[in-house]
PDB file of N, CA, C, O and CB in Angstrom:
ATOM      1  N   MET A   1      -5.692   0.270  -2.996  1.00  0.00           N
ATOM      2  CA  MET A   1      -6.776   1.241  -3.321  1.00  0.00           C
ATOM      3  C   MET A   1      -7.369   1.925  -1.810  1.00  0.00           C
ATOM      4  O   MET A   1      -8.092   2.921  -1.829  1.00  0.00           O
ATOM      5  CB  MET A   1      -8.057   0.356  -4.226  1.00  0.00           C
ATOM      6  N   ASP A   2      -7.017   1.346  -0.707  1.00  0.00           N
ATOM      7  CA  ASP A   2      -7.539   1.736   0.643  1.00  0.00           C
ATOM      8  C   ASP A   2      -6.620   2.998   0.840  1.00  0.00           C
ATOM      9  O   ASP A   2      -7.118   4.053   1.235  1.00  0.00           O
ATOM     10  CB  ASP A   2      -7.385   0.491   1.896  1.00  0.00           C
ATOM     11  N   ASP A   3      -5.359   2.895   0.581  1.00  0.00           N
ATOM     12  CA  ASP A   3      -4.590   4.128   0.831  1.00  0.00           C
ATOM     13  C   ASP A   3      -5.086   5.285   0.024  1.00  0.00           C
ATOM     14  O   ASP A   3      -5.096   6.378   0.592  1.00  0.00           O
ATOM     15  CB  ASP A   3      -3.136   3.912   0.534  1.00  0.00           C
ATOM     16  N   LEU A   4      -5.546   5.203  -1.356  1.00  0.00           N
ATOM     17  CA  LEU A   4      -5.934   6.343  -2.055  1.00  0.00           C
ATOM     18  C   LEU A   4      -7.467   6.705  -1.615  1.00  0.00           C
ATOM     19  O   LEU A   4      -7.901   7.826  -1.877  1.00  0.00           O
ATOM     20  CB  LEU A   4      -5.765   6.072  -3.626  1.00  0.00           C
ATOM     21  N   LYS A   5      -8.249   5.778  -0.969  1.00  0.00           N
ATOM     22  CA  LYS A   5      -9.428   6.185  -0.490  1.00  0.00           C
ATOM     23  C   LYS A   5      -9.218   6.930   0.806  1.00  0.00           C
ATOM     24  O   LYS A   5     -10.053   7.795   1.071  1.00  0.00           O
ATOM     25  CB  LYS A   5     -10.309   5.065  -0.356  1.00  0.00           C
ATOM     26  N   GLN A   6      -8.442   6.768   1.468  1.00  0.00           N
ATOM     27  CA  GLN A   6      -8.132   7.442   2.760  1.00  0.00           C
ATOM     28  C   GLN A   6      -7.352   8.887   2.502  1.00  0.00           C
ATOM     29  O   GLN A   6      -7.565   9.948   3.090  1.00  0.00           O
ATOM     30  CB  GLN A   6      -7.187   6.409   3.678  1.00  0.00           C
ATOM     31  N   ASN A   7      -6.405   8.623   1.470  1.00  0.00           N
ATOM     32  CA  ASN A   7      -5.595   9.833   1.252  1.00  0.00           C
ATOM     33  C   ASN A   7      -5.295  10.189  -0.240  1.00  0.00           C
ATOM     34  O   ASN A   7      -4.193   9.908  -0.713  1.00  0.00           O
ATOM     35  CB  ASN A   7      -4.292   9.661   1.979  1.00  0.00           C
ATOM     36  N   PRO A   8      -6.237  10.790  -0.970  1.00  0.00           N
ATOM     37  CA  PRO A   8      -6.032  11.024  -2.263  1.00  0.00           C
ATOM     38  C   PRO A   8      -4.639  11.299  -2.934  1.00  0.00           C
ATOM     39  O   PRO A   8      -4.257  10.988  -4.062  1.00  0.00           O
ATOM     40  CB  PRO A   8      -6.785  11.979  -2.476  1.00  0.00           C
ATOM     41  N   THR A   9      -3.994  11.960  -1.941  1.00  0.00           N
ATOM     42  CA  THR A   9      -2.547  12.586  -2.540  1.00  0.00           C
ATOM     43  C   THR A   9      -1.496  11.652  -1.812  1.00  0.00           C
ATOM     44  O   THR A   9      -0.425  12.130  -1.438  1.00  0.00           O
ATOM     45  CB  THR A   9      -2.231  14.428  -2.103  1.00  0.00           C
ATOM     46  N   CYS A  10      -1.784  10.403  -1.625  1.00  0.00           N
ATOM     47  CA  CYS A  10      -0.615   9.609  -0.753  1.00  0.00           C
ATOM     48  C   CYS A  10       0.414   9.156  -1.654  1.00  0.00           C
ATOM     49  O   CYS A  10       1.438   8.662  -1.182  1.00  0.00           O
ATOM     50  CB  CYS A  10      -1.154   8.265   0.063  1.00  0.00           C
ATOM     51  N   GLY A  11       0.222   9.294  -3.180  1.00  0.00           N
ATOM     52  CA  GLY A  11       1.329   8.968  -3.932  1.00  0.00           C
ATOM     53  C   GLY A  11       2.137  10.071  -4.251  1.00  0.00           C
ATOM     54  O   GLY A  11       1.984  11.064  -3.540  1.00  0.00           O
ATOM     55  N   ILE A  12       3.052  10.129  -5.253  1.00  0.00           N
ATOM     56  CA  ILE A  12       4.150  10.990  -5.272  1.00  0.00           C
ATOM     57  C   ILE A  12       3.566  11.905  -6.582  1.00  0.00           C
ATOM     58  O   ILE A  12       3.249  11.412  -7.664  1.00  0.00           O
ATOM     59  CB  ILE A  12       5.737  10.140  -5.453  1.00  0.00           C
ATOM     60  N   LYS A  13       3.504  13.202  -6.274  1.00  0.00           N
ATOM     61  CA  LYS A  13       3.297  14.221  -7.354  1.00  0.00           C
ATOM     62  C   LYS A  13       4.228  14.288  -8.435  1.00  0.00           C
ATOM     63  O   LYS A  13       5.382  14.644  -8.195  1.00  0.00           O
ATOM     64  CB  LYS A  13       3.275  15.480  -6.822  1.00  0.00           C
ATOM     65  N   ILE A  14       3.857  13.976  -9.654  1.00  0.00           N
ATOM     66  CA  ILE A  14       4.804  14.147 -10.817  1.00  0.00           C
ATOM     67  C   ILE A  14       4.957  15.643 -11.332  1.00  0.00           C
ATOM     68  O   ILE A  14       3.968  16.259 -11.731  1.00  0.00           O
ATOM     69  CB  ILE A  14       4.297  13.255 -12.009  1.00  0.00           C
ATOM     70  N   PRO A  15       6.147  16.175 -11.314  1.00  0.00           N
ATOM     71  CA  PRO A  15       6.170  17.453 -12.033  1.00  0.00           C
ATOM     72  C   PRO A  15       5.734  17.490 -13.277  1.00  0.00           C
ATOM     73  O   PRO A  15       6.020  16.625 -14.106  1.00  0.00           O
ATOM     74  CB  PRO A  15       7.329  17.961 -12.094  1.00  0.00           C
ATOM     75  N   LYS A  16       4.983  18.528 -13.514  1.00  0.00           N
ATOM     76  CA  LYS A  16       4.329  18.862 -14.801  1.00  0.00           C
ATOM     77  C   LYS A  16       5.180  18.858 -15.981  1.00  0.00           C
ATOM     78  O   LYS A  16       4.601  18.581 -17.031  1.00  0.00           O
ATOM     79  CB  LYS A  16       3.732  20.142 -14.730  1.00  0.00           C
ATOM     80  N   ASN A  17       6.573  19.131 -16.048  1.00  0.00           N
ATOM     81  CA  ASN A  17       7.471  18.905 -17.194  1.00  0.00           C
ATOM     82  C   ASN A  17       7.674  17.477 -17.435  1.00  0.00           C
ATOM     83  O   ASN A  17       8.211  17.237 -18.516  1.00  0.00           O
ATOM     84  CB  ASN A  17       8.794  19.558 -16.993  1.00  0.00           C
ATOM     85  N   LEU A  18       7.388  16.484 -16.719  1.00  0.00           N
ATOM     86  CA  LEU A  18       7.520  15.132 -16.888  1.00  0.00           C
ATOM     87  C   LEU A  18       6.265  14.459 -17.353  1.00  0.00           C
ATOM     88  O   LEU A  18       6.390  13.279 -17.682  1.00  0.00           O
ATOM     89  CB  LEU A  18       7.973  14.569 -15.691  1.00  0.00           C
ATOM     90  N   TRP A  19       5.037  15.021 -17.442  1.00  0.00           N
ATOM     91  CA  TRP A  19       4.006  14.557 -17.772  1.00  0.00           C
ATOM     92  C   TRP A  19       4.087  14.046 -19.245  1.00  0.00           C
ATOM     93  O   TRP A  19       4.619  14.691 -20.149  1.00  0.00           O
ATOM     94  CB  TRP A  19       3.076  15.469 -17.491  1.00  0.00           C
ATOM     95  N   PRO A  20       3.492  12.794 -19.397  1.00  0.00           N
ATOM     96  CA  PRO A  20       3.543  12.288 -20.943  1.00  0.00           C
ATOM     97  C   PRO A  20       2.456  13.139 -21.702  1.00  0.00           C
ATOM     98  O   PRO A  20       1.420  13.480 -21.130  1.00  0.00           O
ATOM     99  CB  PRO A  20       3.169  10.539 -21.115  1.00  0.00           C
ATOM    100  N   LYS A  21       2.711  13.451 -22.933  1.00  0.00           N
ATOM    101  CA  LYS A  21       1.731  14.174 -23.664  1.00  0.00           C
ATOM    102  C   LYS A  21       0.377  13.418 -23.927  1.00  0.00           C
ATOM    103  O   LYS A  21      -0.705  13.989 -24.067  1.00  0.00           O
ATOM    104  CB  LYS A  21       2.338  14.566 -24.939  1.00  0.00           C
ATOM    105  N   LYS A  22       0.591  11.979 -23.978  1.00  0.00           N
ATOM    106  CA  LYS A  22      -0.547  11.144 -24.076  1.00  0.00           C
ATOM    107  C   LYS A  22      -1.592  11.612 -22.924  1.00  0.00           C
ATOM    108  O   LYS A  22      -2.769  11.783 -23.243  1.00  0.00           O
ATOM    109  CB  LYS A  22      -0.096   9.594 -23.936  1.00  0.00           C
ATOM    110  N   TYR A  23      -1.206  11.799 -21.711  1.00  0.00           N
ATOM    111  CA  TYR A  23      -1.999  12.097 -20.695  1.00  0.00           C
ATOM    112  C   TYR A  23      -2.933  13.484 -20.756  1.00  0.00           C
ATOM    113  O   TYR A  23      -4.099  13.681 -20.414  1.00  0.00           O
ATOM    114  CB  TYR A  23      -1.113  12.098 -19.608  1.00  0.00           C
ATOM    115  N   VAL A  24      -2.040  14.252 -21.269  1.00  0.00           N
ATOM    116  CA  VAL A  24      -2.519  15.698 -21.376  1.00  0.00           C
ATOM    117  C   VAL A  24      -3.516  15.825 -22.513  1.00  0.00           C
ATOM    118  O   VAL A  24      -4.542  16.495 -22.389  1.00  0.00           O
ATOM    119  CB  VAL A  24      -1.302  16.705 -21.627  1.00  0.00           C
ATOM    120  N   GLN A  25      -3.205  15.180 -23.609  1.00  0.00           N
ATOM    121  CA  GLN A  25      -3.979  15.123 -24.705  1.00  0.00           C
ATOM    122  C   GLN A  25      -5.261  14.379 -24.576  1.00  0.00           C
ATOM    123  O   GLN A  25      -6.264  14.951 -25.002  1.00  0.00           O
ATOM    124  CB  GLN A  25      -3.246  14.616 -25.690  1.00  0.00           C
ATOM    125  N   GLU A  26      -5.389  13.175 -24.048  1.00  0.00           N
ATOM    126  CA  GLU A  26      -6.393  12.312 -23.900  1.00  0.00           C
ATOM    127  C   GLU A  26      -7.251  12.580 -22.821  1.00  0.00           C
ATOM    128  O   GLU A  26      -8.445  12.291 -22.899  1.00  0.00           O
ATOM    129  CB  GLU A  26      -5.933  11.119 -23.811  1.00  0.00           C
ATOM    130  N   HIS A  27      -6.665  13.211 -21.613  1.00  0.00           N
ATOM    131  CA  HIS A  27      -7.409  13.150 -20.612  1.00  0.00           C
ATOM    132  C   HIS A  27      -7.458  14.748 -19.919  1.00  0.00           C
ATOM    133  O   HIS A  27      -7.994  15.075 -18.860  1.00  0.00           O
ATOM    134  CB  HIS A  27      -6.851  11.979 -19.724  1.00  0.00           C
ATOM    135  N   ASN A  28      -6.905  15.383 -20.639  1.00  0.00           N
ATOM    136  CA  ASN A  28      -6.751  16.920 -20.116  1.00  0.00           C
ATOM    137  C   ASN A  28      -6.539  17.067 -18.579  1.00  0.00           C
ATOM    138  O   ASN A  28      -7.314  17.645 -17.817  1.00  0.00           O
ATOM    139  CB  ASN A  28      -8.109  17.788 -20.473  1.00  0.00           C
ATOM    140  N   ILE A  29      -5.494  16.521 -18.277  1.00  0.00           N
ATOM    141  CA  ILE A  29      -5.154  16.422 -16.808  1.00  0.00           C
ATOM    142  C   ILE A  29      -4.660  17.811 -16.382  1.00  0.00           C
ATOM    143  O   ILE A  29      -4.168  18.665 -17.119  1.00  0.00           O
ATOM    144  CB  ILE A  29      -4.013  15.276 -16.506  1.00  0.00           C
ATOM    145  N   THR A  30      -4.882  17.886 -15.049  1.00  0.00           N
ATOM    146  CA  THR A  30      -4.305  19.088 -14.380  1.00  0.00           C
ATOM    147  C   THR A  30      -3.233  18.923 -13.219  1.00  0.00           C
ATOM    148  O   THR A  30      -2.636  19.852 -12.674  1.00  0.00           O
ATOM    149  CB  THR A  30      -5.435  19.832 -13.821  1.00  0.00           C
ATOM    150  N   ASN A  31      -3.103  17.613 -12.951  1.00  0.00           N
ATOM    151  CA  ASN A  31      -2.201  17.004 -12.034  1.00  0.00           C
ATOM    152  C   ASN A  31      -2.019  15.593 -12.174  1.00  0.00           C
ATOM    153  O   ASN A  31      -2.932  14.876 -12.583  1.00  0.00           O
ATOM    154  CB  ASN A  31      -2.589  17.252 -10.761  1.00  0.00           C
ATOM    155  N   LEU A  32      -0.756  15.100 -11.818  1.00  0.00           N
ATOM    156  CA  LEU A  32      -0.646  13.632 -11.939  1.00  0.00           C
ATOM    157  C   LEU A  32       0.191  13.094 -10.890  1.00  0.00           C
ATOM    158  O   LEU A  32       1.224  13.663 -10.538  1.00  0.00           O
ATOM    159  CB  LEU A  32      -0.101  13.215 -13.255  1.00  0.00           C
ATOM    160  N   TRP A  33      -0.232  11.994 -10.371  1.00  0.00           N
ATOM    161  CA  TRP A  33       0.347  11.330  -9.410  1.00  0.00           C
ATOM    162  C   TRP A  33       1.027   9.891  -9.755  1.00  0.00           C
ATOM    163  O   TRP A  33       0.748   9.276 -10.784  1.00  0.00           O
ATOM    164  CB  TRP A  33      -0.633  11.233  -8.455  1.00  0.00           C
ATOM    165  N   LYS A  34       1.854   9.475  -8.883  1.00  0.00           N
ATOM    166  CA  LYS A  34       2.373   7.933  -9.008  1.00  0.00           C
ATOM    167  C   LYS A  34       2.174   7.391  -7.650  1.00  0.00           C
ATOM    168  O   LYS A  34       2.423   8.064  -6.650  1.00  0.00           O
ATOM    169  CB  LYS A  34       4.034   7.747  -9.469  1.00  0.00           C
ATOM    170  N   TYR A  35       1.689   6.079  -7.600  1.00  0.00           N
ATOM    171  CA  TYR A  35       1.584   5.246  -6.516  1.00  0.00           C
ATOM    172  C   TYR A  35       2.470   4.132  -6.658  1.00  0.00           C
ATOM    173  O   TYR A  35       2.186   3.315  -7.533  1.00  0.00           O
ATOM    174  CB  TYR A  35       0.272   4.824  -6.321  1.00  0.00           C
ATOM    175  N   ASP A  36       3.491   3.948  -5.960  1.00  0.00           N
ATOM    176  CA  ASP A  36       4.339   2.525  -5.919  1.00  0.00           C
ATOM    177  C   ASP A  36       3.656   1.262  -5.604  1.00  0.00           C
ATOM    178  O   ASP A  36       3.289   1.211  -4.430  1.00  0.00           O
ATOM    179  CB  ASP A  36       5.421   2.572  -4.875  1.00  0.00           C
ATOM    180  N   LEU A  37       3.387   0.250  -6.300  1.00  0.00           N
ATOM    181  CA  LEU A  37       2.566  -0.999  -5.924  1.00  0.00           C
ATOM    182  C   LEU A  37       3.870  -2.137  -5.664  1.00  0.00           C
ATOM    183  O   LEU A  37       4.998  -2.038  -6.147  1.00  0.00           O
ATOM    184  CB  LEU A  37       1.335  -1.502  -7.343  1.00  0.00           C
ATOM    185  N   PRO A  38       3.476  -2.992  -4.960  1.00  0.00           N
ATOM    186  CA  PRO A  38       4.405  -4.255  -4.799  1.00  0.00           C
ATOM    187  C   PRO A  38       4.955  -4.618  -6.197  1.00  0.00           C
ATOM    188  O   PRO A  38       4.340  -4.239  -7.194  1.00  0.00           O
ATOM    189  CB  PRO A  38       3.571  -5.584  -4.161  1.00  0.00           C
ATOM    190  N   SER A  39       6.160  -5.382  -6.312  1.00  0.00           N
ATOM    191  CA  SER A  39       6.819  -5.915  -7.222  1.00  0.00           C
ATOM    192  C   SER A  39       7.237  -4.990  -8.253  1.00  0.00           C
ATOM    193  O   SER A  39       7.553  -5.399  -9.370  1.00  0.00           O
ATOM    194  CB  SER A  39       6.158  -6.892  -7.665  1.00  0.00           C
ATOM    195  N   ALA A  40       7.254  -3.800  -7.947  1.00  0.00           N
ATOM    196  CA  ALA A  40       7.896  -2.489  -8.829  1.00  0.00           C
ATOM    197  C   ALA A  40       6.821  -2.327  -9.963  1.00  0.00           C
ATOM    198  O   ALA A  40       7.159  -2.121 -11.129  1.00  0.00           O
ATOM    199  CB  ALA A  40       9.626  -2.808  -9.600  1.00  0.00           C
ATOM    200  N   TRP A  41       5.586  -2.423  -9.590  1.00  0.00           N
ATOM    201  CA  TRP A  41       4.413  -1.893 -10.438  1.00  0.00           C
ATOM    202  C   TRP A  41       4.222  -0.569  -9.992  1.00  0.00           C
ATOM    203  O   TRP A  41       4.579  -0.203  -8.872  1.00  0.00           O
ATOM    204  CB  TRP A  41       3.059  -2.706 -10.316  1.00  0.00           C
ATOM    205  N   ARG A  42       3.616   0.244 -10.908  1.00  0.00           N
ATOM    206  CA  ARG A  42       3.185   1.648 -10.882  1.00  0.00           C
ATOM    207  C   ARG A  42       1.783   1.846 -11.300  1.00  0.00           C
ATOM    208  O   ARG A  42       1.252   1.436 -12.332  1.00  0.00           O
ATOM    209  CB  ARG A  42       4.043   2.464 -11.739  1.00  0.00           C
ATOM    210  N   LEU A  43       1.192   2.632 -10.209  1.00  0.00           N
ATOM    211  CA  LEU A  43      -0.221   3.360 -10.689  1.00  0.00           C
ATOM    212  C   LEU A  43       0.049   4.709 -10.730  1.00  0.00           C
ATOM    213  O   LEU A  43       0.645   5.364  -9.875  1.00  0.00           O
ATOM    214  CB  LEU A  43      -1.528   3.155  -9.714  1.00  0.00           C
ATOM    215  N   VAL A  44      -0.550   5.194 -12.055  1.00  0.00           N
ATOM    216  CA  VAL A  44      -0.464   6.679 -12.520  1.00  0.00           C
ATOM    217  C   VAL A  44      -1.911   7.093 -12.410  1.00  0.00           C
ATOM    218  O   VAL A  44      -2.783   6.467 -13.013  1.00  0.00           O
ATOM    219  CB  VAL A  44       0.160   6.913 -14.117  1.00  0.00           C
ATOM    220  N   TYR A  45      -2.205   8.235 -11.579  1.00  0.00           N
ATOM    221  CA  TYR A  45      -3.521   8.608 -11.565  1.00  0.00           C
ATOM    222  C   TYR A  45      -3.609   9.943 -11.386  1.00  0.00           C
ATOM    223  O   TYR A  45      -2.554  10.486 -11.058  1.00  0.00           O
ATOM    224  CB  TYR A  45      -4.248   7.962 -10.649  1.00  0.00           C
ATOM    225  N   THR A  46      -4.720  10.746 -11.527  1.00  0.00           N
ATOM    226  CA  THR A  46      -5.092  12.122 -11.414  1.00  0.00           C
ATOM    227  C   THR A  46      -6.123  12.297 -10.437  1.00  0.00           C
ATOM    228  O   THR A  46      -6.879  11.380 -10.118  1.00  0.00           O
ATOM    229  CB  THR A  46      -5.517  12.664 -12.667  1.00  0.00           C
ATOM    230  N   ILE A  47      -6.170  13.351  -9.996  1.00  0.00           N
ATOM    231  CA  ILE A  47      -7.315  13.802  -8.932  1.00  0.00           C
ATOM    232  C   ILE A  47      -8.214  14.896  -9.447  1.00  0.00           C
ATOM    233  O   ILE A  47      -7.749  15.951  -9.878  1.00  0.00           O
ATOM    234  CB  ILE A  47      -6.667  14.368  -7.557  1.00  0.00           C
ATOM    235  N   GLU A  48      -9.418  14.656  -9.403  1.00  0.00           N
ATOM    236  CA  GLU A  48     -10.591  15.573  -9.871  1.00  0.00           C
ATOM    237  C   GLU A  48     -11.405  15.923  -8.534  1.00  0.00           C
ATOM    238  O   GLU A  48     -11.571  15.104  -7.630  1.00  0.00           O
ATOM    239  CB  GLU A  48     -11.628  14.770 -11.056  1.00  0.00           C
ATOM    240  N   SER A  49     -11.860  17.152  -8.518  1.00  0.00           N
ATOM    241  CA  SER A  49     -12.803  17.391  -7.332  1.00  0.00           C
ATOM    242  C   SER A  49     -13.676  18.485  -7.653  1.00  0.00           C
ATOM    243  O   SER A  49     -13.468  19.335  -8.518  1.00  0.00           O
ATOM    244  CB  SER A  49     -12.066  17.716  -6.005  1.00  0.00           C
ATOM    245  N   ASP A  50     -14.799  18.388  -6.790  1.00  0.00           N
ATOM    246  CA  ASP A  50     -15.681  19.734  -6.845  1.00  0.00           C
ATOM    247  C   ASP A  50     -16.037  19.851  -5.316  1.00  0.00           C
ATOM    248  O   ASP A  50     -15.471  19.250  -4.402  1.00  0.00           O
ATOM    249  CB  ASP A  50     -17.194  19.639  -7.921  1.00  0.00           C
ATOM    250  N   GLU A  51     -17.025  20.690  -5.217  1.00  0.00           N
ATOM    251  CA  GLU A  51     -17.553  21.183  -3.894  1.00  0.00           C
ATOM    252  C   GLU A  51     -17.720  19.882  -2.733  1.00  0.00           C
ATOM    253  O   GLU A  51     -17.426  19.900  -1.538  1.00  0.00           O
ATOM    254  CB  GLU A  51     -19.098  21.938  -4.219  1.00  0.00           C
ATOM    255  N   LEU A  52     -18.283  18.803  -3.532  1.00  0.00           N
ATOM    256  CA  LEU A  52     -18.755  17.846  -2.580  1.00  0.00           C
ATOM    257  C   LEU A  52     -17.847  16.643  -2.576  1.00  0.00           C
ATOM    258  O   LEU A  52     -17.893  15.880  -1.611  1.00  0.00           O
ATOM    259  CB  LEU A  52     -20.178  17.449  -2.879  1.00  0.00           C
ATOM    260  N   LYS A  53     -16.992  16.406  -3.621  1.00  0.00           N
ATOM    261  CA  LYS A  53     -16.192  14.963  -3.460  1.00  0.00           C
ATOM    262  C   LYS A  53     -14.700  15.250  -4.262  1.00  0.00           C
ATOM    263  O   LYS A  53     -14.485  16.117  -5.110  1.00  0.00           O
ATOM    264  CB  LYS A  53     -17.192  13.475  -4.322  1.00  0.00           C
ATOM    265  N   ILE A  54     -13.858  14.358  -3.779  1.00  0.00           N
ATOM    266  CA  ILE A  54     -12.584  14.238  -4.449  1.00  0.00           C
ATOM    267  C   ILE A  54     -12.533  12.781  -5.050  1.00  0.00           C
ATOM    268  O   ILE A  54     -12.797  11.786  -4.375  1.00  0.00           O
ATOM    269  CB  ILE A  54     -11.361  14.532  -3.427  1.00  0.00           C
ATOM    270  N   VAL A  55     -12.160  12.742  -6.415  1.00  0.00           N
ATOM    271  CA  VAL A  55     -12.132  11.396  -7.019  1.00  0.00           C
ATOM    272  C   VAL A  55     -10.641  11.285  -7.674  1.00  0.00           C
ATOM    273  O   VAL A  55     -10.101  12.189  -8.312  1.00  0.00           O
ATOM    274  CB  VAL A  55     -13.396  11.205  -8.175  1.00  0.00           C
ATOM    275  N   ASN A  56     -10.129  10.111  -7.416  1.00  0.00           N
ATOM    276  CA  ASN A  56      -8.957   9.575  -7.944  1.00  0.00           C
ATOM    277  C   ASN A  56      -9.184   8.959  -9.329  1.00  0.00           C
ATOM    278  O   ASN A  56      -9.993   8.032  -9.325  1.00  0.00           O
ATOM    279  CB  ASN A  56      -8.413   8.587  -7.004  1.00  0.00           C
ATOM    280  N   ILE A  57      -8.704   9.241 -10.384  1.00  0.00           N
ATOM    281  CA  ILE A  57      -8.909   8.518 -11.722  1.00  0.00           C
ATOM    282  C   ILE A  57      -7.655   7.847 -12.091  1.00  0.00           C
ATOM    283  O   ILE A  57      -6.705   8.482 -12.548  1.00  0.00           O
ATOM    284  CB  ILE A  57      -9.336   9.493 -12.891  1.00  0.00           C
ATOM    285  N   ILE A  58      -7.634   6.653 -11.914  1.00  0.00           N
ATOM    286  CA  ILE A  58      -6.594   5.962 -12.382  1.00  0.00           C
ATOM    287  C   ILE A  58      -6.455   5.818 -13.937  1.00  0.00           C
ATOM    288  O   ILE A  58      -7.276   5.212 -14.626  1.00  0.00           O
ATOM    289  CB  ILE A  58      -6.665   4.741 -11.775  1.00  0.00           C
ATOM    290  N   LEU A  59      -5.456   6.370 -14.366  1.00  0.00           N
ATOM    291  CA  LEU A  59      -5.071   6.335 -15.818  1.00  0.00           C
ATOM    292  C   LEU A  59      -4.363   5.139 -16.459  1.00  0.00           C
ATOM    293  O   LEU A  59      -4.636   4.670 -17.563  1.00  0.00           O
ATOM    294  CB  LEU A  59      -4.236   7.418 -16.042  1.00  0.00           C
ATOM    295  N   GLU A  60      -3.386   4.697 -15.591  1.00  0.00           N
ATOM    296  CA  GLU A  60      -2.690   3.396 -16.058  1.00  0.00           C
ATOM    297  C   GLU A  60      -2.048   2.724 -14.893  1.00  0.00           C
ATOM    298  O   GLU A  60      -1.758   3.413 -13.915  1.00  0.00           O
ATOM    299  CB  GLU A  60      -1.576   3.668 -17.166  1.00  0.00           C
ATOM    300  N   TRP A  61      -1.801   1.457 -14.902  1.00  0.00           N
ATOM    301  CA  TRP A  61      -0.935   0.664 -14.194  1.00  0.00           C
ATOM    302  C   TRP A  61      -0.042  -0.093 -14.802  1.00  0.00           C
ATOM    303  O   TRP A  61      -0.519  -0.696 -15.763  1.00  0.00           O
ATOM    304  CB  TRP A  61      -1.518  -0.053 -13.493  1.00  0.00           C
ATOM    305  N   PHE A  62       1.380  -0.338 -14.543  1.00  0.00           N
ATOM    306  CA  PHE A  62       2.143  -1.152 -15.245  1.00  0.00           C
ATOM    307  C   PHE A  62       3.478  -1.316 -14.495  1.00  0.00           C
ATOM    308  O   PHE A  62       3.867  -0.666 -13.524  1.00  0.00           O
ATOM    309  CB  PHE A  62       2.277  -0.646 -16.611  1.00  0.00           C
ATOM    310  N   ASP A  63       4.136  -2.375 -15.184  1.00  0.00           N
ATOM    311  CA  ASP A  63       5.329  -2.727 -14.387  1.00  0.00           C
ATOM    312  C   ASP A  63       6.562  -1.480 -14.550  1.00  0.00           C
ATOM    313  O   ASP A  63       6.456  -0.462 -15.234  1.00  0.00           O
ATOM    314  CB  ASP A  63       5.885  -4.287 -14.965  1.00  0.00           C
ATOM    315  N   HIS A  64       7.503  -1.811 -13.879  1.00  0.00           N
ATOM    316  CA  HIS A  64       8.359  -0.698 -13.978  1.00  0.00           C
ATOM    317  C   HIS A  64       9.149  -0.374 -15.304  1.00  0.00           C
ATOM    318  O   HIS A  64       9.532   0.759 -15.597  1.00  0.00           O
ATOM    319  CB  HIS A  64       9.259  -0.858 -12.967  1.00  0.00           C
ATOM    320  N   LYS A  65       9.346  -1.494 -16.066  1.00  0.00           N
ATOM    321  CA  LYS A  65       9.880  -1.366 -17.417  1.00  0.00           C
ATOM    322  C   LYS A  65       8.894  -0.401 -18.270  1.00  0.00           C
ATOM    323  O   LYS A  65       9.290   0.631 -18.812  1.00  0.00           O
ATOM    324  CB  LYS A  65      10.020  -2.856 -18.098  1.00  0.00           C
ATOM    325  N   GLU A  66       7.628  -0.847 -18.314  1.00  0.00           N
ATOM    326  CA  GLU A  66       6.788   0.138 -19.022  1.00  0.00           C
ATOM    327  C   GLU A  66       6.552   1.233 -18.554  1.00  0.00           C
ATOM    328  O   GLU A  66       6.319   2.122 -19.373  1.00  0.00           O
ATOM    329  CB  GLU A  66       5.718  -0.220 -19.278  1.00  0.00           C
ATOM    330  N   TYR A  67       6.526   1.531 -17.311  1.00  0.00           N
ATOM    331  CA  TYR A  67       6.467   2.924 -16.634  1.00  0.00           C
ATOM    332  C   TYR A  67       7.629   3.877 -17.265  1.00  0.00           C
ATOM    333  O   TYR A  67       7.414   5.020 -17.670  1.00  0.00           O
ATOM    334  CB  TYR A  67       6.693   2.762 -14.933  1.00  0.00           C
ATOM    335  N   GLU A  68       9.013   3.162 -17.284  1.00  0.00           N
ATOM    336  CA  GLU A  68       9.952   3.894 -17.720  1.00  0.00           C
ATOM    337  C   GLU A  68       9.692   4.233 -19.100  1.00  0.00           C
ATOM    338  O   GLU A  68       9.843   5.435 -19.321  1.00  0.00           O
ATOM    339  CB  GLU A  68      11.129   3.304 -17.518  1.00  0.00           C
ATOM    340  N   LYS A  69       9.335   3.516 -20.125  1.00  0.00           N
ATOM    341  CA  LYS A  69       8.994   3.664 -21.514  1.00  0.00           C
ATOM    342  C   LYS A  69       8.151   4.945 -21.503  1.00  0.00           C
ATOM    343  O   LYS A  69       8.542   5.956 -22.086  1.00  0.00           O
ATOM    344  CB  LYS A  69       8.218   2.370 -22.127  1.00  0.00           C
ATOM    345  N   ARG A  70       7.004   4.893 -20.842  1.00  0.00           N
ATOM    346  CA  ARG A  70       5.992   5.922 -20.935  1.00  0.00           C
ATOM    347  C   ARG A  70       6.428   7.220 -20.315  1.00  0.00           C
ATOM    348  O   ARG A  70       5.776   8.225 -20.598  1.00  0.00           O
ATOM    349  CB  ARG A  70       4.740   5.461 -20.295  1.00  0.00           C
ATOM    350  N   PHE A  71       7.379   7.308 -19.563  1.00  0.00           N
ATOM    351  CA  PHE A  71       7.882   8.522 -18.919  1.00  0.00           C
ATOM    352  C   PHE A  71       9.220   8.908 -19.749  1.00  0.00           C
ATOM    353  O   PHE A  71       9.768   9.988 -19.529  1.00  0.00           O
ATOM    354  CB  PHE A  71       8.176   8.258 -17.272  1.00  0.00           C
ATOM    355  N   ASN A  72       9.642   8.161 -20.538  1.00  0.00           N
ATOM    356  CA  ASN A  72      10.937   8.346 -21.322  1.00  0.00           C
ATOM    357  C   ASN A  72      12.052   8.438 -20.275  1.00  0.00           C
ATOM    358  O   ASN A  72      12.835   9.387 -20.317  1.00  0.00           O
ATOM    359  CB  ASN A  72      10.915   9.702 -22.283  1.00  0.00           C
ATOM    360  N   TYR A  73      12.162   7.402 -19.250  1.00  0.00           N
ATOM    361  CA  TYR A  73      13.453   7.456 -18.348  1.00  0.00           C
ATOM    362  C   TYR A  73      14.367   6.606 -19.043  1.00  0.00           C
ATOM    363  O   TYR A  73      15.500   6.423 -18.598  1.00  0.00           O
ATOM    364  CB  TYR A  73      13.267   6.942 -16.791  1.00  0.00           C
TER     365      TYR A  73
END
């Protein structure tokens, strides 16, 4: 979490054509990022901002197998 607090874009930006429809439909996202956690876990988040602040919104975290399922890899 400290990495994301210091740099909201420290993860890997996921190209729009790979976004799961679930995230677009449920959260109306405009960007999507992945952050690799220890033991092959993944954190998926989006970034929202206004004139005063930048906020990382965690959508899901899961092991690599579940991550592959969600993204149809």
